[in-house]
N, C-alpha and C positions, 0 to 999 in steps of 0.2 A: 303620413300614414304611420300607424303604430301596430304592425303585425305581431301576433303572438308567435311563440315558437311552436311550429307545427311540423311533425315528423315528415321528412321527405320520402319515407317508405310507404306512406299511406296510398291506398289504391284509388281513391276518389280523384279523378282528374279535375273536378271542380275547384279543388284547392289551388292548383297551379293557375287555372284560368282566372279565378277571382283575385289571386295575389297580383297578377299582372294588371288587372283592371284597377285595383286599388292603388297601384304605383302610378297610374295615369290619371286617376280620378281627380286629384287636387287641381292639376293643370286644366283638365277638361271642365270641371265644375266652376272653377274660379273665373273663367272667361264668361260662362253663362251668368254667373252671379253679378259680375261687374257690368255687363251689358244691360242686364235687367234691373240694375239698382236694387238687388235683393240684399237684406241685412246679413243673413248667415245660414249655414246648413251644417248637418251632422250626418255621418254615414257609418254603418257597421255591417259587416258580413260575417256569418258563421257557416261552417260546412260540417255536417254530421255532428252538430252540437258543440263544435269547438270554434272559438272566435278566431277568424283568419286575419282580420284587420279592421281598422277604423280610419276615418279622416274627417276633419272639420275645417270650415273656412268662413271667412267673413267675421261678423261681429255679433257677440252676445248682447252688447249694448253699444249703440252707435255713438251716443253723446259722450260717454266716458272713454270710448276707444277700446273697450274690453273685447279682446279677440275670442272667437268661439273656440271652445275646447270640448274634448270628448266627455267631460264630466258635467257640462251644462245640461239642464233639464228642459224638456218641452212639455206643454200640455198636448197629449196625444189624442184627446177628444174621443172620437168613436172607436178607436182601438179599445176603449173601455168595454165595448160589447163583446170582444173576444174573451176578456177576463170574466165577464158576467156569465156568458154562455158556458165557459169551462166550469165555473162554480155550480151552475145549474146541473150540468152533467155529472159532476161529483156527487151532488145531493141525490140525483136519480140513481146512481150506482149504489149509494148507501141506503136506498129505500125510503128516503125522507119525502120524496115526491115522485110523480111521473110526468112525462111530457104531455100526457092526455088530461092532466088535472085542469079543471076550470079555475079561472081566477078567483071566483067567489069562494072556492074551497079553501083558499089561503087568505083571502082578503074579504071577509064577510061584509065590509062596508060597501062593496060593489054589487051585492045581491040586488037583482032587479034592474040593473043599469045596462047600458050599451056594452059594457065590458064583462059582464058577469059570466057568460058562457065561453068567452075567449079562452083558449087553452095556453098552457105554458109553451108548448111546442110552436103554436101559431105566433106567439110573441117573438120567439127565438128566430123564426124565419121571416118575420115581417109579413105574415099572412093574415093578420088579425083584422085589417081594415080600419084600425084606429088612426086618428090624426097624427101628423108628424110631430108638431110642437104645440098644437092648440091654436086658437084664433088670435091670441096676443102673445107673440114670442119675442117681445122686445128685450127680454133678458139676453138674447144673442147680440144685441148692440149696447149692452150695459145700460138699457133704459129703465130696468127694474131688476130686482133680485131673481135668481133662478127659483123655480117652484120648490116649496116645502112639501111635506107629505100630504097635508090637507089639500093644497092647491093641485098637486098631481092627481090625487084621487078624484077631485072635482072635475078636472079636465077629462080624465078617462071616463067618468060616468056618463058624459054626454059627448064623447069623442069619436063616435063612429062616423067615418067618412064614406066608406064603401062596405059592401058585404064581405064577410070572411071568405078568404080564398078567391075573391073575385079578381084580384090583381096584386102583384107585389106592391106594398105600401110601406115605405120606410118610416119608422116611428120611434123617435126618441122617448115619447111618452110611454110606449110599450116597454122599452128597456128600463125606464124608470120603475115601472110596475114590477119587472123581474127582480129589481133590487129589493123591493118590498116582499116579494115571494121568498127570496133567499132569507130575509130576516124572519119571516113567519115559519119557514121550514127548519131553520137552523137554530133559532132561539138567540141569535147574535145580531147586533146591528151590522149593516152591510159592510161598512168599512173595516170593522174589526174582523169579520169573517174572511174577507178577501186577504187581509194581511196574514191571518193565521193559516189559511188553506192554500194560498197561491204565492203571494209575495215572499213569505218566509221560506217555504219549502224549496222554492226555485232560487233563493239567494239574490233576489232583485233589490239590490241595495239602494238604487236611485229611483225607485218607483213607489208611488202611492196612489190611493183611490181618489184623492182630492187634496186641496191645499191643507198642509199640515206642517209639523216641525221639520219634516224631511225635505220639504220643497224649498230649500234655501238657495238653490243655484239655478233658478229658472232663468232662461234666456228671455230678455225683454221682447215682448210681442209688438208687432207694428201693423198699421193699417195698410190698405191697398194704395198703391202709388197713383192709380188712374184717377182717384177721386180728389187728390189734393190740388190739381191744376198745375199749370206751368210755373216755373220750370220743374220738370220731373226729376228730382234729385233724391238720393237716399236720405239726406239729412232732413227732408221735408215730410217724411213719413210720420204719421200720428202714432204716438206711444199708447198702447192699450194695457191698462193695469190688469193683473190676473184677478179672477173672481171665483169664489166657491160656487159649485154647480148644484148645491143643495140636494134635493131628492133625485136629481138626474145624474148623480155621480156614476151610477151603474150604466148610464148611457154615454156619458161624455166627460167625466170628471178627472180621469187619470192624468198623472204626469210621469215621465220616464226619460231615459236616454236611449239612443239607438242601440247601445250595447245590451241594455236590459231587454229591449223589445226583441232582439234576435235570440236572446236566451229563452224568452218565453215562447216564441214561435218554434224554436228547436224542440221544445218539450211536446209540441203537437205533431211533429213529424212522425210518420210511421216508423216502427222499429225496423232496423236493418243492421246487418253485420258492420261493426266498426263505429256505429253511432253511439255517442255518449250524451248524457243529460236528457235523454228522451224517455217518455213513459213515466216520468216522476209524479205526475198529477192526474193522469187519466189512463185508463186501459185502452187497448187497441180498438175494442168495439166502440167505445165512446168517441174516440178520435175519428174513426171512420164515419160515425153517425154525424158528427159535426161537419165533416168535409164532403158529405154527399149533397149533390144539388137538389134543392127543394123548390126554389122559385127562380124564374127568369125575370130579371129586374126591369126589362123594357129598354135598358141601355144596351146597345149592340155588344155582344160578347161578355156581358157581365151577368153573373148569376149569384145566388145567395144560398148558403147552407144554414147552419145554426151558429149565428154569431160570426160568420166568415164570408167575405167576398170571394167568389170563385171566378177566375178569369184566366184565359190563355194569353201569355205575353210572349211575343215572338216565337210562337209554337210550343212554349213550355206551359203546362198546367200550373197554376199557382193558387194558393189560398192566403188570405191575410185581411187587412182592413186599411181604410183611409181614415183620416181624422181632420175635421175642420173646427177650430176653436178661435175665438176672437184674438188674432195676433199670431196664431200658429197653424200651419198646414202640414200634415204628415201623411206618410204612406209606407206600408211595410208588406212584404211578400214572403211566403215560403214556397220553394220550388221542390216539391217532394221527390220528384224523379231524380234530382241531383243532390238532395240533402242540404240545400242552400236556404238560408234565411237572410233577407236583406231589409234594412230599415233606412229610410231617408227622411229626415226631419228638417223643416224650415220654420223660421220665426217671422213670417209675415202672412197676412190674410190672403195675399195673392201668391204665396209661395208655390213654385212649380214642383212640389215633391213628387207627384205622380209621374210627370214627364221626365224629370231627371232620373228617377229610379228605373223607369222603363228603358231609358237610354243606357244606363249601366248594365242592365240585363242584356241589351243588344251587344254591347262591347264584350260581355262575357261569352256570348255565343260566338263572336268572331275569334276570341281567344281560344275557344275549345276546338276549333277546326284543325284538320290535319295539316301538317307542315309540308309545303310543296317540295318536290324533288330537287329544285334548284338550290335549296338551303343545305344540301348535304355537305358535311364537313365544316360548316360555319358555326362559330361559337356565338353566345349572346353578346360578347364584346364586339365581334365582327358586325353584328346587326346594329349595336348601339351607336356606331359611328355615323349611321345614316339618320338617326332620329333627331327631331327638333321641331320647332315651330317657325314657319317661314311666312314672310309677308310680301305683299305686292299690292298694286292699286286695286285689284279685284277681291282682295280679302286675305284670309289666313288659311294656311294648310299645315296640318300636323303629319309628320311621318312618325308613327308610333309603333312600338313593339308590343304585341299582344300574344301571349302564349307561344313565343318563339317564332312569330311571323311578323312581317312588316306590313302596315296598312297606311294608305294615304286617306286622311279624313279632312273634310272641309270643316274648319272650326266654326262652331255655332250651328251646324246642320245636324239633323237627327240621323244618327247612324242606322242604316237599314241593312240588316244581315242578308236580306233576300237580294240585294243589289250591290254588295260589297265583297270583293275578293282580295286575297293577299297579293302583294306585289311579288313578282318573281325577281330573283337576284341574277343579274347578268354578269357583273364582275365587281371589283372593289370600288367602283365609282358610278355604277349604273344599275338602276332597277327598271323593271318592265311592268307597265300597267295591264291588268286583266279586268279593268272596269267593264262590266257587261253592257254598259250604256254606250251604244255606238255614237251618240252625239258628243260623248266626252272623249276620253283618251285611250280607248281600247287599242292595244297593240303598240302603243308608243312608249318611248323610254323617258325616264327621269334621270338626268345627268347631274351629278353633284360636284361641287367645288369644296375643298377642305382647307382649313387654315393650318398654321404651323403646328398646332397641337393635335392635328388629325381629326378635328371636329367639323361637322358639316356646316359650312358658312353660307352656301347658296345652292340653289338647284334650278335647273331649267326643265320644267315639267312637260307633261303632255300638252300639246298646243304651242310649245316653243317659248313661252314667256318666262323670263327669269324672275326668281324670287330670292330674297335674302333672309337670313334668320332675323326674327322679329327684333331682337336686341339691337341690331345694326340698321334697322329700317327707319328712314325718315321720309315723310310725305310732305312735300311743299304745300303751301297754302293755295297755290295755283299751278296747274300743269299747262305749259305753253306748247304750242306746235313746235316740233323740232325743226331745226334749220335744214333746208334741203341739202342732200348730199349727192355724191356721184351716182349716176344711174347704175342700177344693178342688172339692167337688161343687156342683151347682146350688143356688141359693138356695131355701129352703122357700117 
């Protein structure tokens, strides 16, 4: 983790919660990465526009052994739509277009076609009914180049799949057309316009709209592990070369880092006391317009605004976007009620960016909870002596401190805030489970053993089974039946 210097006097409790999550995140994510044979990942969190911390793990390139670092770049794919939508709203604020404009008003080549009467606003919200990628989208498997302008216009001209507003219909073709609208309304090519009006003003030093001279630190992208066949090892993943996305830059071409993505998302947060770096590129009215629900996606709990996915995650409203590019899977969220922006980037086509990010949000919710009364008078140092990773035949268990509270987490399981409670402190060697699951350890103690340095070396948890810290654990190749011992029953 590389936390920035953040004032301890700030009133936003999300800073303390996410600082503790980022302290645990490398241990948490490295286990998931190793078990899943994932190449690498990158995480960044900002609160109220200030970077709280980052972490990276795994490999930017497996063959060379290059470790992932915070400065490595990822193709963030459909995150591009957030940038494109923001640029459209900027042009609308400047009076260069309206969201009610028909496409043919800006792209006369489309007059009389399926796309002619589709409006700018309909493209932004995926309400146009246009095809997702066309009938031949082998550019996604590097079977042919991504569409150029002429190919894009030709696909759009005959690209209606359903009627306008009939149903949410995600369309990369539509967002490619928005890039052409930006060119027509601004008089600049799309990539230059984005650099001048978004990337530059926000100081996004590691971001660009497509492959260019600045994309020199791209993490190597890898194919899905499931398709390579046995044995399923990290080294057998297919390397996927980066490719320019042509006229679909405005839909899927961007590269960036997690740090830059949270900086961008922070600029879309509503203004609030104490927030910095927000409101730099859009006014409050335009931001609210982007973040208002327009379409229900058909996927449970997922909706769409203008260039933004809207979704509640563990009870928190969020806006942001996902990204799927050959070799990179990415996901980013803004939590406006908390002033938080989170980005999690992975460099494999089966990368679990969405799952891992939602798990970090769950951990932050645990960290934000009230401290139980049994912790009164205890310091962070007092709590730290209990923490560690413990192993036994049935798996791994972490005792972790989050937001000044101790939790018992099954390593590799999805932390569920609705079913996870802090441990109570009994004394200097015992904790008490408040797990609401009556099939588990509710009301039972965790008894710890400590080494000469005062660190937790073993615990006997709910259910009575002993576990030792993972570094000391060795599992034999075979477990034999134990030799019979003296009867523990009453004497005859």
